[in-house]
Short mmCIF file of the C-alpha atoms (twelve columns), coordinates in Angstrom:
data_MODEL
# 
_entry.id   MODEL 
# 
loop_
_atom_site.group_PDB 
_atom_site.id 
_atom_site.type_symbol 
_atom_site.label_atom_id 
_atom_site.label_alt_id 
_atom_site.label_comp_id 
_atom_site.label_asym_id 
_atom_site.label_seq_id 
_atom_site.Cartn_x 
_atom_site.Cartn_y 
_atom_site.Cartn_z 
_atom_site.pdbx_PDB_model_num 
ATOM 1   C CA . MET A 1   -43.141 -222.926 40.853 1 
ATOM 2   C CA . PHE A 2   -41.174 -219.669 40.623 1 
ATOM 3   C CA . LEU A 3   -38.623 -219.166 43.367 1 
ATOM 4   C CA . SER A 4   -37.337 -215.704 44.138 1 
ATOM 5   C CA . PRO A 5   -33.557 -215.366 44.434 1 
ATOM 6   C CA . ALA A 6   -32.321 -217.016 47.601 1 
ATOM 7   C CA . THR A 7   -28.918 -217.097 49.191 1 
ATOM 8   C CA . SER A 8   -26.630 -219.666 47.608 1 
ATOM 9   C CA . ASN A 9   -26.501 -221.628 50.861 1 
ATOM 10  C CA . LEU A 10  -30.279 -221.830 51.111 1 
ATOM 11  C CA . GLN A 11  -30.581 -222.709 47.434 1 
ATOM 12  C CA . MET A 12  -28.150 -225.565 47.956 1 
ATOM 13  C CA . LYS A 13  -30.251 -226.869 50.838 1 
ATOM 14  C CA . ILE A 14  -33.408 -226.682 48.739 1 
ATOM 15  C CA . GLU A 15  -31.743 -228.616 45.945 1 
ATOM 16  C CA . GLU A 16  -30.466 -231.198 48.424 1 
ATOM 17  C CA . VAL A 17  -33.975 -231.821 49.785 1 
ATOM 18  C CA . VAL A 18  -35.285 -232.288 46.258 1 
ATOM 19  C CA . ARG A 19  -32.400 -234.656 45.497 1 
ATOM 20  C CA . ILE A 20  -33.088 -236.725 48.619 1 
ATOM 21  C CA . ILE A 21  -36.789 -237.034 47.909 1 
ATOM 22  C CA . SER A 22  -36.223 -237.784 44.230 1 
ATOM 23  C CA . GLN A 23  -34.534 -241.056 45.193 1 
ATOM 24  C CA . PHE A 24  -37.749 -242.533 46.542 1 
ATOM 25  C CA . ASN A 25  -40.265 -244.554 44.592 1 
ATOM 26  C CA . GLY A 26  -43.185 -242.498 45.838 1 
ATOM 27  C CA . ALA A 27  -43.721 -240.896 49.231 1 
ATOM 28  C CA . ILE A 28  -46.357 -240.189 51.857 1 
ATOM 29  C CA . ILE A 29  -46.018 -236.804 53.569 1 
ATOM 30  C CA . ALA A 30  -47.146 -236.464 57.184 1 
ATOM 31  C CA . LEU A 31  -48.845 -233.111 56.617 1 
ATOM 32  C CA . SER A 32  -49.940 -231.087 59.604 1 
ATOM 33  C CA . ALA A 33  -50.972 -227.480 59.178 1 
ATOM 34  C CA . GLY A 34  -47.491 -226.344 60.167 1 
ATOM 35  C CA . VAL A 35  -44.829 -224.721 58.021 1 
ATOM 36  C CA . ASP A 36  -42.275 -227.552 58.268 1 
ATOM 37  C CA . SER A 37  -44.396 -230.346 56.827 1 
ATOM 38  C CA . SER A 38  -46.000 -227.931 54.365 1 
ATOM 39  C CA . LEU A 39  -42.587 -227.136 52.920 1 
ATOM 40  C CA . VAL A 40  -41.754 -230.844 52.668 1 
ATOM 41  C CA . ALA A 41  -45.016 -231.376 50.783 1 
ATOM 42  C CA . ALA A 42  -44.173 -228.573 48.341 1 
ATOM 43  C CA . LEU A 43  -40.655 -229.868 47.699 1 
ATOM 44  C CA . ALA A 44  -41.873 -233.461 47.414 1 
ATOM 45  C CA . ARG A 45  -44.429 -232.402 44.826 1 
ATOM 46  C CA . GLN A 46  -41.603 -230.780 42.896 1 
ATOM 47  C CA . ALA A 47  -39.384 -233.866 43.234 1 
ATOM 48  C CA . LEU A 48  -41.884 -236.668 42.617 1 
ATOM 49  C CA . GLY A 49  -44.819 -235.101 40.816 1 
ATOM 50  C CA . ASN A 50  -47.887 -237.311 41.214 1 
ATOM 51  C CA . ARG A 51  -45.976 -239.995 43.087 1 
ATOM 52  C CA . VAL A 52  -46.575 -238.246 46.380 1 
ATOM 53  C CA . VAL A 53  -49.592 -237.948 48.667 1 
ATOM 54  C CA . ALA A 54  -50.034 -235.704 51.701 1 
ATOM 55  C CA . VAL A 55  -51.838 -237.305 54.633 1 
ATOM 56  C CA . THR A 56  -53.322 -235.432 57.580 1 
ATOM 57  C CA . ALA A 57  -54.492 -237.283 60.679 1 
ATOM 58  C CA . VAL A 58  -57.578 -236.115 62.510 1 
ATOM 59  C CA . SER A 59  -58.453 -236.967 66.092 1 
ATOM 60  C CA . GLU A 60  -59.869 -235.266 69.147 1 
ATOM 61  C CA . SER A 61  -56.416 -233.809 69.878 1 
ATOM 62  C CA . LEU A 62  -56.250 -231.782 66.651 1 
ATOM 63  C CA . ALA A 63  -56.620 -228.064 67.323 1 
ATOM 64  C CA . PRO A 64  -59.648 -226.315 65.756 1 
ATOM 65  C CA . GLY A 65  -59.007 -224.892 62.307 1 
ATOM 66  C CA . GLU A 66  -55.853 -226.914 61.641 1 
ATOM 67  C CA . MET A 67  -57.501 -229.337 59.218 1 
ATOM 68  C CA . GLU A 68  -58.864 -226.488 57.109 1 
ATOM 69  C CA . ILE A 69  -55.382 -224.952 56.906 1 
ATOM 70  C CA . ALA A 70  -53.848 -228.284 55.868 1 
ATOM 71  C CA . LYS A 71  -56.449 -228.714 53.126 1 
ATOM 72  C CA . LYS A 72  -55.867 -225.194 51.855 1 
ATOM 73  C CA . THR A 73  -52.108 -225.721 51.805 1 
ATOM 74  C CA . ALA A 74  -52.410 -228.993 49.898 1 
ATOM 75  C CA . THR A 75  -54.664 -227.341 47.328 1 
ATOM 76  C CA . HIS A 76  -52.200 -224.489 46.900 1 
ATOM 77  C CA . ILE A 77  -49.323 -226.906 46.387 1 
ATOM 78  C CA . GLY A 78  -51.357 -229.060 44.022 1 
ATOM 79  C CA . ILE A 79  -50.685 -232.256 45.937 1 
ATOM 80  C CA . GLU A 80  -53.162 -235.081 46.504 1 
ATOM 81  C CA . HIS A 81  -54.420 -234.891 50.065 1 
ATOM 82  C CA . ILE A 82  -56.208 -237.502 52.121 1 
ATOM 83  C CA . VAL A 83  -57.441 -237.471 55.701 1 
ATOM 84  C CA . VAL A 84  -57.164 -240.408 58.080 1 
ATOM 85  C CA . THR A 85  -58.590 -240.861 61.548 1 
ATOM 86  C CA . THR A 86  -56.365 -241.907 64.422 1 
ATOM 87  C CA . ASP A 87  -57.446 -243.053 67.876 1 
ATOM 88  C CA . GLU A 88  -54.464 -242.275 70.084 1 
ATOM 89  C CA . VAL A 89  -56.688 -240.593 72.699 1 
ATOM 90  C CA . HIS A 90  -58.199 -244.015 73.449 1 
ATOM 91  C CA . ASP A 91  -54.804 -245.663 73.972 1 
ATOM 92  C CA . ALA A 92  -54.259 -246.240 77.704 1 
ATOM 93  C CA . SER A 93  -50.556 -245.334 77.446 1 
ATOM 94  C CA . TYR A 94  -51.404 -242.051 75.734 1 
ATOM 95  C CA . LYS A 95  -54.317 -241.223 78.041 1 
ATOM 96  C CA . ALA A 96  -52.085 -241.568 81.089 1 
ATOM 97  C CA . ASN A 97  -50.206 -238.531 79.718 1 
ATOM 98  C CA . PRO A 98  -46.634 -239.518 80.610 1 
ATOM 99  C CA . SER A 99  -43.678 -237.316 79.710 1 
ATOM 100 C CA . ASN A 100 -43.217 -239.358 76.509 1 
ATOM 101 C CA . ARG A 101 -46.869 -239.067 75.495 1 
ATOM 102 C CA . CYS A 102 -45.873 -237.846 72.029 1 
ATOM 103 C CA . TYR A 103 -44.210 -241.187 71.337 1 
ATOM 104 C CA . TYR A 104 -47.547 -242.998 71.479 1 
ATOM 105 C CA . CYS A 105 -49.224 -240.391 69.276 1 
ATOM 106 C CA . LYS A 106 -46.520 -240.581 66.603 1 
ATOM 107 C CA . ASP A 107 -46.366 -244.363 66.806 1 
ATOM 108 C CA . THR A 108 -50.089 -244.485 66.035 1 
ATOM 109 C CA . LEU A 109 -49.688 -241.939 63.230 1 
ATOM 110 C CA . TYR A 110 -46.798 -243.668 61.494 1 
ATOM 111 C CA . ARG A 111 -48.512 -247.045 61.600 1 
ATOM 112 C CA . GLU A 112 -51.438 -245.455 59.772 1 
ATOM 113 C CA . LEU A 113 -49.164 -243.726 57.279 1 
ATOM 114 C CA . ARG A 114 -47.342 -246.996 56.572 1 
ATOM 115 C CA . ARG A 115 -50.674 -248.582 55.707 1 
ATOM 116 C CA . GLU A 116 -51.376 -245.711 53.315 1 
ATOM 117 C CA . ALA A 117 -47.913 -246.026 51.781 1 
ATOM 118 C CA . ASP A 118 -48.339 -249.755 51.283 1 
ATOM 119 C CA . LYS A 119 -51.751 -249.270 49.656 1 
ATOM 120 C CA . ALA A 120 -50.309 -246.710 47.236 1 
ATOM 121 C CA . GLY A 121 -47.171 -248.718 46.575 1 
ATOM 122 C CA . PHE A 122 -45.001 -245.871 47.853 1 
ATOM 123 C CA . GLU A 123 -41.588 -246.384 49.384 1 
ATOM 124 C CA . ALA A 124 -41.104 -243.549 51.863 1 
ATOM 125 C CA . ILE A 125 -42.809 -241.699 54.686 1 
ATOM 126 C CA . LEU A 126 -41.531 -238.137 55.116 1 
ATOM 127 C CA . ASP A 127 -41.965 -235.727 58.005 1 
ATOM 128 C CA . GLY A 128 -41.093 -232.082 58.612 1 
ATOM 129 C CA . THR A 129 -38.416 -232.479 61.262 1 
ATOM 130 C CA . GLN A 130 -35.660 -229.861 60.961 1 
ATOM 131 C CA . ILE A 131 -32.384 -229.504 62.855 1 
ATOM 132 C CA . ASP A 132 -33.681 -227.150 65.556 1 
ATOM 133 C CA . ASP A 133 -36.057 -229.917 66.661 1 
ATOM 134 C CA . PHE A 134 -33.087 -231.959 67.870 1 
ATOM 135 C CA . GLY A 135 -32.400 -229.356 70.541 1 
ATOM 136 C CA . GLU A 136 -35.780 -230.019 72.158 1 
ATOM 137 C CA . VAL A 137 -37.257 -232.974 74.014 1 
ATOM 138 C CA . ARG A 138 -39.294 -234.739 71.319 1 
ATOM 139 C CA . PRO A 139 -40.236 -238.338 72.146 1 
ATOM 140 C CA . GLY A 140 -41.959 -238.570 68.774 1 
ATOM 141 C CA . LEU A 141 -38.546 -238.642 67.086 1 
ATOM 142 C CA . LEU A 142 -38.004 -242.133 68.489 1 
ATOM 143 C CA . ALA A 143 -41.273 -243.317 66.953 1 
ATOM 144 C CA . ALA A 144 -40.202 -241.815 63.631 1 
ATOM 145 C CA . ARG A 145 -36.864 -243.590 63.752 1 
ATOM 146 C CA . GLU A 146 -38.496 -246.906 64.627 1 
ATOM 147 C CA . ALA A 147 -40.926 -246.505 61.722 1 
ATOM 148 C CA . GLY A 148 -38.184 -245.658 59.241 1 
ATOM 149 C CA . VAL A 149 -39.548 -242.161 58.619 1 
ATOM 150 C CA . ARG A 150 -37.216 -239.871 56.677 1 
ATOM 151 C CA . SER A 151 -36.694 -236.201 57.520 1 
ATOM 152 C CA . PRO A 152 -35.336 -234.533 54.362 1 
ATOM 153 C CA . LEU A 153 -35.247 -231.038 55.864 1 
ATOM 154 C CA . ALA A 154 -33.044 -232.175 58.730 1 
ATOM 155 C CA . GLU A 155 -30.906 -234.283 56.408 1 
ATOM 156 C CA . ALA A 156 -30.258 -231.206 54.260 1 
ATOM 157 C CA . GLY A 157 -29.427 -229.035 57.286 1 
ATOM 158 C CA . PHE A 158 -32.550 -226.866 57.350 1 
ATOM 159 C CA . SER A 159 -33.088 -224.770 60.471 1 
ATOM 160 C CA . LYS A 160 -36.460 -223.307 61.422 1 
ATOM 161 C CA . LYS A 161 -35.322 -219.967 60.021 1 
ATOM 162 C CA . ASP A 162 -34.423 -221.666 56.741 1 
ATOM 163 C CA . VAL A 163 -37.815 -223.350 56.624 1 
ATOM 164 C CA . ARG A 164 -39.737 -220.133 57.102 1 
ATOM 165 C CA . GLU A 165 -37.658 -218.227 54.568 1 
ATOM 166 C CA . THR A 166 -38.028 -220.966 51.946 1 
ATOM 167 C CA . ALA A 167 -41.760 -221.291 52.581 1 
ATOM 168 C CA . ARG A 168 -42.075 -217.522 52.112 1 
ATOM 169 C CA . LEU A 169 -40.160 -217.698 48.839 1 
ATOM 170 C CA . PHE A 170 -42.439 -220.502 47.669 1 
ATOM 171 C CA . GLY A 171 -45.501 -218.417 48.479 1 
ATOM 172 C CA . LEU A 172 -46.877 -220.693 51.198 1 
ATOM 173 C CA . ASP A 173 -49.396 -218.866 53.367 1 
ATOM 174 C CA . VAL A 174 -48.214 -220.737 56.459 1 
ATOM 175 C CA . TRP A 175 -44.645 -219.410 56.220 1 
ATOM 176 C CA . ASP A 176 -45.090 -217.307 59.373 1 
ATOM 177 C CA . LYS A 177 -47.750 -219.437 61.085 1 
ATOM 178 C CA . PRO A 178 -47.063 -219.993 64.801 1 
ATOM 179 C CA . ALA A 179 -46.473 -223.574 65.872 1 
ATOM 180 C CA . MET A 180 -49.670 -225.293 66.996 1 
ATOM 181 C CA . PRO A 181 -48.988 -228.461 69.010 1 
ATOM 182 C CA . CYS A 182 -51.833 -230.886 69.640 1 
ATOM 183 C CA . LEU A 183 -54.409 -230.048 72.287 1 
ATOM 184 C CA . SER A 184 -53.073 -232.753 74.601 1 
ATOM 185 C CA . SER A 185 -49.963 -230.621 75.116 1 
ATOM 186 C CA . ARG A 186 -52.143 -228.197 77.077 1 
ATOM 187 C CA . ILE A 187 -52.744 -230.781 79.822 1 
ATOM 188 C CA . PRO A 188 -49.936 -231.189 82.398 1 
ATOM 189 C CA . HIS A 189 -48.120 -234.513 82.315 1 
ATOM 190 C CA . GLY A 190 -49.622 -236.981 84.757 1 
ATOM 191 C CA . GLU A 191 -53.158 -235.640 84.405 1 
ATOM 192 C CA . GLU A 192 -55.363 -237.977 82.409 1 
ATOM 193 C CA . ILE A 193 -56.240 -236.949 78.878 1 
ATOM 194 C CA . THR A 194 -59.938 -237.190 78.091 1 
ATOM 195 C CA . VAL A 195 -62.020 -236.225 75.098 1 
ATOM 196 C CA . HIS A 196 -63.972 -233.849 77.342 1 
ATOM 197 C CA . LYS A 197 -60.842 -231.964 78.427 1 
ATOM 198 C CA . LEU A 198 -59.621 -231.706 74.840 1 
ATOM 199 C CA . SER A 199 -62.995 -230.356 73.801 1 
ATOM 200 C CA . GLN A 200 -62.893 -227.760 76.579 1 
ATOM 201 C CA . VAL A 201 -59.435 -226.598 75.520 1 
ATOM 202 C CA . GLY A 202 -60.355 -226.443 71.836 1 
ATOM 203 C CA . GLU A 203 -63.508 -224.434 72.493 1 
ATOM 204 C CA . ALA A 204 -61.679 -222.045 74.833 1 
ATOM 205 C CA . GLU A 205 -58.904 -221.394 72.307 1 
ATOM 206 C CA . SER A 206 -61.420 -220.738 69.550 1 
ATOM 207 C CA . MET A 207 -63.245 -218.266 71.786 1 
ATOM 208 C CA . VAL A 208 -60.073 -216.394 72.805 1 
ATOM 209 C CA . ARG A 209 -58.931 -216.285 69.188 1 
ATOM 210 C CA . ARG A 210 -62.225 -214.727 68.089 1 
ATOM 211 C CA . LEU A 211 -62.227 -212.179 70.906 1 
ATOM 212 C CA . SER A 212 -58.566 -211.187 70.764 1 
ATOM 213 C CA . GLY A 213 -57.579 -211.619 67.132 1 
ATOM 214 C CA . ALA A 214 -54.384 -213.282 68.377 1 
ATOM 215 C CA . ARG A 215 -52.795 -216.092 66.359 1 
ATOM 216 C CA . ASP A 216 -50.581 -217.733 68.978 1 
ATOM 217 C CA . ILE A 217 -52.860 -219.105 71.685 1 
ATOM 218 C CA . ARG A 218 -52.526 -221.807 74.329 1 
ATOM 219 C CA . VAL A 219 -55.178 -222.712 76.865 1 
ATOM 220 C CA . ARG A 220 -53.692 -224.727 79.719 1 
ATOM 221 C CA . HIS A 221 -56.056 -227.154 81.357 1 
ATOM 222 C CA . HIS A 222 -55.402 -227.365 85.090 1 
ATOM 223 C CA . GLU A 223 -58.270 -229.572 86.248 1 
ATOM 224 C CA . GLN A 224 -60.965 -227.036 87.221 1 
ATOM 225 C CA . LEU A 225 -59.124 -223.913 86.045 1 
ATOM 226 C CA . PRO A 226 -58.117 -223.599 82.397 1 
ATOM 227 C CA . GLN A 227 -55.597 -220.823 81.750 1 
ATOM 228 C CA . SER A 228 -55.108 -219.086 78.441 1 
ATOM 229 C CA . LYS A 229 -51.897 -217.514 77.194 1 
ATOM 230 C CA . TYR A 230 -51.556 -215.752 73.896 1 
ATOM 231 C CA . ARG A 231 -49.426 -213.202 72.101 1 
ATOM 232 C CA . LYS A 232 -50.576 -210.128 70.227 1 
ATOM 233 C CA . LYS A 233 -48.279 -207.433 68.833 1 
ATOM 234 C CA . SER A 234 -45.356 -208.756 70.903 1 
ATOM 235 C CA . SER A 235 -47.295 -208.391 74.160 1 
ATOM 236 C CA . ARG A 236 -48.277 -211.288 76.390 1 
ATOM 237 C CA . TYR A 237 -51.699 -211.638 77.962 1 
ATOM 238 C CA . PHE A 238 -53.102 -214.095 80.484 1 
ATOM 239 C CA . VAL A 239 -56.757 -214.963 80.822 1 
ATOM 240 C CA . LYS A 240 -58.272 -217.300 83.393 1 
ATOM 241 C CA . THR A 241 -61.645 -218.833 82.762 1 
ATOM 242 C CA . VAL A 242 -63.904 -221.144 84.714 1 
# 
């Protein structure tokens, strides 16, 4: 893959990620539709060739359209891509929606990815964590650590800005894609997560996206009153629906 000239510092980080991944005897990439994991997939393909597989988990909490983006990204990279189904929304600890809800989601995900790694005879599971993530509350990082997941971007010192710039240089369409957390993040902590609520949120976001043309959309589910927030041309709009 041709890489346009990058700053020497960024080039060194890119080379360090490739070096880190090259040490593994095969790897599974936890591929969402986001830019971070997409970049890891691209660099892992470069480092390991066919000894790498991207895996995307699908469940009721996956936002509409995200799977299609992940598939398109994997095709562009030229990496093998498989889809697995996870059932975190039926886990009582997850459904209760505590402040560490993400831990239970990631724990479920990494158990599934370990099974895929074992089936393929691959050594490592890689995620897209980068150093800016450590400045946020992310319970899923504990699940990753417990599962032995490696984060080559963070290990090489990549910031979010570095990730986006490198993804742009690599020609990844998702280089400027807004973050899209799971649909469960739209439900306030302490309110039970149900498949019905997730479906309501997903349908509402799809509708607002079609009507507004906005890319960055969140519909907050507050029991009987979902609230939508999205950005378009640096302006912020609020829409309430019943």
